[in-house]
C-alpha positions as CSV (number, residue, x, y, z in Angstrom):
1,M,-41.6,132.3,-67.3
2,T,-39.8,129.0,-67.0
3,R,-37.4,128.0,-64.2
4,S,-33.8,127.4,-65.1
5,A,-32.7,123.8,-64.9
6,P,-30.7,123.0,-61.8
7,A,-27.0,122.8,-62.1
8,S,-25.8,119.4,-62.9
9,I,-23.5,117.6,-60.5
10,P,-19.9,117.9,-61.8
11,D,-18.3,114.7,-63.0
12,D,-15.2,115.1,-60.7
13,P,-16.2,117.4,-57.8
14,F,-12.9,116.6,-56.0
15,A,-10.6,117.1,-59.0
16,A,-9.3,120.4,-57.8
17,L,-8.6,119.0,-54.4
18,A,-6.7,116.1,-56.0
19,E,-4.5,118.4,-58.0
20,H,-3.8,120.5,-55.0
21,L,-2.8,117.4,-52.9
22,V,-0.5,116.0,-55.7
23,R,1.2,119.4,-56.0
24,L,1.8,119.5,-52.2
25,R,3.2,115.9,-52.2
26,K,5.6,116.7,-55.1
27,A,6.7,119.9,-53.5
28,A,7.6,117.9,-50.4
29,R,9.5,115.4,-52.6
30,L,7.6,112.4,-51.3
31,T,6.4,109.4,-53.2
32,Q,2.9,108.0,-52.4
33,R,4.5,105.2,-50.4
34,A,6.7,107.5,-48.4
35,L,3.8,109.9,-47.7
36,A,1.6,107.0,-46.6
37,E,4.3,105.9,-44.1
38,A,4.7,109.5,-42.8
39,A,1.0,110.0,-42.5
40,S,0.3,106.5,-41.0
41,I,-2.3,105.8,-43.7
42,S,-2.4,103.1,-46.4
43,R,-1.0,103.7,-49.9
44,G,-4.5,103.0,-51.3
45,T,-5.9,105.8,-49.2
46,V,-3.3,108.2,-50.7
47,Q,-4.2,107.0,-54.2
48,R,-7.9,107.5,-53.7
49,A,-7.3,111.0,-52.3
50,E,-5.2,111.9,-55.3
51,S,-7.5,110.4,-57.9
52,G,-10.4,112.8,-57.1
53,S,-13.0,110.0,-57.0
54,A,-14.0,110.7,-53.4
55,A,-13.3,113.1,-50.6
56,P,-10.8,112.1,-48.0
57,S,-12.1,112.2,-44.5
58,P,-11.1,115.2,-42.3
59,T,-8.7,112.9,-40.4
60,V,-7.0,111.6,-43.5
61,L,-6.8,115.1,-45.0
62,D,-5.1,116.5,-41.9
63,A,-2.6,113.6,-41.8
64,Y,-1.8,114.1,-45.5
65,L,-1.2,117.8,-45.0
66,R,1.0,117.3,-42.0
67,A,3.1,114.7,-43.8
68,C,3.6,117.2,-46.7
69,R,4.4,120.0,-44.2
70,A,1.9,122.2,-45.9
71,S,1.7,125.8,-45.0
72,A,-1.3,127.4,-43.3
73,P,-2.7,128.9,-46.5
74,D,-2.3,125.5,-48.3
75,Q,-4.1,123.7,-45.5
76,T,-6.9,126.3,-45.7
77,R,-7.2,125.9,-49.4
78,A,-7.2,122.1,-49.2
79,R,-10.1,122.1,-46.7
80,L,-12.0,124.7,-48.8
81,L,-11.6,122.6,-51.9
82,R,-12.9,119.6,-50.0
83,D,-15.9,121.5,-48.8
84,R,-16.7,122.8,-52.3
85,G,-16.5,119.3,-53.7
86,R,-18.9,117.9,-51.1
87,T,-21.3,120.8,-51.8
88,G,-21.2,120.1,-55.5
89,L,-21.6,116.4,-55.0
90,R,-24.7,116.8,-52.8
91,G,-26.3,119.4,-55.1
92,R,-28.7,120.8,-52.5
93,L,-27.5,124.4,-52.3
94,R,-29.4,125.6,-55.4
95,S,-32.7,124.1,-54.3
96,L,-32.6,125.9,-50.9
97,N,-32.9,129.3,-52.7
98,A,-31.5,131.0,-49.6
99,P,-31.2,134.8,-49.4
100,K,-28.1,136.6,-48.4
101,P,-27.7,137.5,-44.7
102,A,-28.6,141.1,-45.3
103,L,-31.8,140.2,-47.1
104,I,-33.3,137.9,-44.5
105,H,-36.9,139.0,-43.7
106,T,-38.6,136.0,-42.2
107,A,-37.8,133.1,-40.0
108,D,-38.1,130.8,-43.0
109,D,-35.5,132.9,-44.8
110,L,-33.2,132.5,-41.8
111,G,-33.7,128.7,-41.7
112,A,-32.8,128.5,-45.4
113,A,-29.8,130.7,-45.0
114,L,-28.5,128.5,-42.1
115,A,-29.0,125.3,-44.1
116,A,-27.2,126.9,-47.1
117,A,-24.2,127.9,-44.8
118,Y,-24.1,124.2,-43.7
119,E,-24.0,123.1,-47.3
120,R,-21.3,125.5,-48.3
121,A,-19.3,124.2,-45.3
122,G,-19.2,120.8,-47.0
123,A,-22.1,119.3,-45.0
124,P,-19.9,117.9,-42.2
125,S,-21.3,115.3,-39.8
126,L,-23.0,116.6,-36.8
127,R,-20.2,115.4,-34.5
128,E,-17.6,117.1,-36.7
129,L,-19.6,120.3,-36.6
130,S,-19.1,120.4,-32.9
131,R,-15.5,119.5,-33.1
132,R,-14.8,122.5,-35.3
133,V,-15.4,124.9,-32.4
134,P,-13.8,123.2,-29.3
135,H,-13.5,126.6,-27.5
136,R,-17.2,127.1,-27.3
137,P,-20.0,125.1,-25.6
138,P,-20.9,122.1,-27.7
139,L,-23.8,122.3,-30.1
140,P,-26.3,119.5,-29.2
141,P,-26.6,117.0,-32.1
142,T,-30.4,117.2,-32.0
143,T,-30.3,121.0,-32.4
144,A,-27.8,120.8,-35.2
145,W,-30.0,118.3,-37.0
146,R,-33.1,120.5,-36.7
147,I,-31.1,123.5,-38.1
148,V,-29.6,121.7,-41.1
149,H,-33.0,120.1,-42.0
150,R,-34.9,123.4,-41.5
151,K,-37.0,121.9,-38.7
152,G,-36.2,124.8,-36.3
153,L,-33.8,127.6,-35.3
154,P,-31.0,127.5,-32.7
155,A,-32.3,127.6,-29.2
156,S,-30.2,130.6,-28.3
157,L,-28.0,133.3,-29.8
158,E,-24.9,131.5,-28.4
159,Q,-25.9,128.3,-30.3
160,L,-26.4,130.4,-33.5
161,V,-22.9,131.9,-33.2
162,T,-21.4,128.4,-32.6
163,F,-23.2,127.0,-35.6
164,L,-22.0,129.9,-37.8
165,I,-18.4,129.6,-36.7
166,A,-18.4,125.8,-37.4
167,C,-19.7,126.6,-40.9
168,G,-16.9,129.1,-41.5
169,V,-19.1,132.2,-41.6
170,S,-17.1,135.4,-41.3
171,P,-17.7,137.7,-38.2
172,A,-19.2,140.4,-40.4
173,Q,-21.9,138.0,-41.7
174,Q,-22.4,136.6,-38.2
175,R,-23.6,140.0,-37.0
176,L,-26.2,140.1,-39.8
177,Y,-27.4,136.6,-38.9
178,G,-27.5,137.7,-35.2
179,K,-29.7,140.8,-36.0
180,A,-32.1,138.7,-38.0
181,Y,-32.3,136.1,-35.2
182,S,-32.9,138.7,-32.5
183,R,-35.8,140.2,-34.5
184,F,-37.6,136.8,-34.8
185,T,-37.1,135.8,-31.1
186,A,-37.6,139.2,-29.4
187,F,-41.3,138.7,-28.8
188,R,-40.8,135.3,-27.1
189,G,-37.4,135.6,-25.5
190,V,-34.1,134.4,-26.6
191,R,-35.0,130.7,-26.5
192,V,-37.2,129.4,-29.3
193,T,-39.8,127.1,-27.8
194,P,-41.7,124.5,-29.9
195,A,-45.4,124.7,-30.3
196,P,-47.6,122.7,-27.8
197,R,-48.6,119.3,-28.8
198,P,-52.0,119.1,-30.4
199,R,-52.8,116.0,-28.3
200,M,-52.4,117.8,-25.0
201,A,-54.3,120.8,-26.2
202,H,-57.3,118.7,-26.7
203,Y,-57.6,118.1,-22.9
204,T,-56.8,121.6,-21.7
205,D,-60.5,122.4,-21.2
206,K,-60.7,119.5,-18.7
207,I,-58.1,121.0,-16.4
208,S,-59.0,123.6,-13.8
209,P,-57.1,127.0,-13.9
210,R,-55.3,126.1,-10.7
211,F,-53.8,123.0,-12.2
212,R,-53.2,124.6,-15.6
213,N,-51.0,127.3,-13.9
214,L,-49.2,124.5,-12.1
215,L,-48.5,122.7,-15.4
216,D,-47.2,125.9,-17.0
217,S,-44.6,126.2,-14.3
218,M,-43.3,122.6,-14.8
219,S,-40.9,121.4,-17.4
220,A,-42.1,119.0,-20.1
221,G,-40.3,116.1,-18.5
222,N,-41.9,116.6,-15.1
223,V,-45.3,117.0,-16.7
224,E,-45.0,113.7,-18.6
225,T,-43.8,112.0,-15.4
226,A,-46.7,113.3,-13.4
227,L,-49.2,112.3,-16.1
228,A,-47.7,108.8,-16.3
229,I,-48.0,108.2,-12.5
230,G,-51.4,109.8,-12.3
231,L,-52.9,108.0,-15.3
232,T,-51.5,104.7,-14.2
233,Y,-53.2,105.2,-10.8
234,V,-56.5,105.9,-12.5
235,V,-56.2,102.7,-14.6
236,A,-55.4,100.6,-11.6
237,E,-58.4,102.0,-9.7
238,R,-60.7,101.2,-12.6
239,V,-59.4,97.7,-12.9
240,R,-59.7,97.2,-9.2
241,R,-63.2,98.6,-9.1
242,D,-64.4,96.4,-12.0
243,G,-62.9,93.3,-10.5
244,V,-60.8,92.3,-13.5
245,A,-57.1,91.9,-14.1
246,L,-55.1,93.5,-16.9
247,P,-54.7,91.3,-20.0
248,A,-51.5,89.4,-20.0
249,G,-48.6,91.3,-21.4
250,V,-50.3,94.7,-21.2
251,D,-48.5,97.5,-19.3
252,P,-50.7,100.2,-17.7
253,F,-48.2,102.8,-18.9
254,S,-48.8,101.8,-22.5
255,F,-52.5,102.6,-22.6
256,S,-53.3,104.7,-19.5
257,S,-53.4,108.0,-21.4
258,D,-55.8,106.7,-24.0
259,L,-58.0,105.1,-21.3
260,L,-58.5,108.2,-19.1
261,F,-60.9,110.1,-21.3
262,A,-62.3,107.2,-23.4
263,D,-65.3,105.1,-22.8
264,D,-65.3,101.4,-23.0
265,D,-66.4,101.3,-26.7
266,E,-63.7,103.7,-27.7
267,F,-61.1,101.6,-25.7
268,L,-62.1,98.5,-27.6
269,I,-61.7,100.3,-30.9
270,R,-58.2,101.5,-29.9
271,F,-57.2,98.1,-28.7
272,P,-59.0,95.5,-30.8
273,D,-56.8,92.7,-29.7
274,V,-57.9,92.9,-26.1
275,D,-60.7,90.5,-25.1
276,A,-63.9,92.6,-25.2
277,G,-65.3,90.6,-22.2
278,L,-62.6,92.0,-19.9
279,F,-63.7,95.7,-20.3
280,Q,-67.5,95.4,-20.9
281,R,-69.6,97.8,-18.9
282,R,-70.5,96.4,-15.5
283,R,-73.8,98.3,-15.3
284,P,-76.7,95.8,-15.8
285,P,-79.2,96.5,-18.6
286,E,-82.3,98.6,-17.8
287,A,-84.5,95.6,-18.0
288,A,-82.5,93.8,-15.4
289,L,-82.8,96.7,-13.0
290,H,-86.6,96.4,-12.9
291,A,-86.8,92.6,-13.2
292,R,-88.6,90.9,-10.4
293,V,-86.3,89.1,-8.0
294,P,-87.5,85.5,-7.8
295,E,-88.7,84.4,-4.4
296,P,-86.7,81.7,-2.6
297,P,-88.3,78.2,-2.7
298,P,-90.4,77.2,0.4
299,P,-88.7,75.0,3.0
300,A,-89.2,71.3,2.8
301,P,-92.0,69.9,5.1
302,A,-90.7,68.2,8.2
303,H,-91.3,64.4,8.6
304,R,-93.7,63.3,11.4
305,A,-92.2,61.2,14.0
306,A,-93.4,57.6,14.0
């Protein structure tokens, strides 16, 4: 069974929007020059919007519609045609293979459905996504980026609803998204927490249960701060004990985490540019421990008095 070829990108994805804008301008009995003056935009911007070669920005589109005194349905249609044009131009909706909200069964299905909702909304910028819902708490740009790139789910049900409203999802479908989200996050609470870093998991067996419980009660930022201070102290003590100074231009914060659980040989492998003589082991070789200490020379004989 062969896969069907992906839909080709239309030649003029914004042709329908351009026809709609020209119809609104003529209904308002405005020339391109008059509309440009009324909308406080250049005539070239008006010409590009009506040519269908590119999508006008949301600001330009709103100014164009206000100058034409477009009705609410005409404004809604213009924004819908712009979103459809951007969706067709990007050509990513088909590759997502996202299920309908009622057919979401896994967290991956939910991630694909949210990314598809973003594409159908015209893939607005992350800042524009937050501006579309000014009556709700803003959606952090990092969270929005993770959602649209399928790197993670919203951190809370409230963020999920904000994202769906910004993408123009109807309230009925929002409830379906919310039910699916609640199923995937019920066993770990409302907030979706990322998996622990593999690098830190490597050292958990070196931490006593008392300190492990303490770390679990701290935020990630506080843990990193405590580690930075503690590891820098360890590095400083090692340098002081060995009687050497740090190499010029080397900051203890930049290598203290690698130095704590590494021996000298491993340190030199990690940092080959550092002079090996600065961090060689200070323990004398075994032969030197048992070597005979040379006796001091005898005192010189005293001269007889004449």
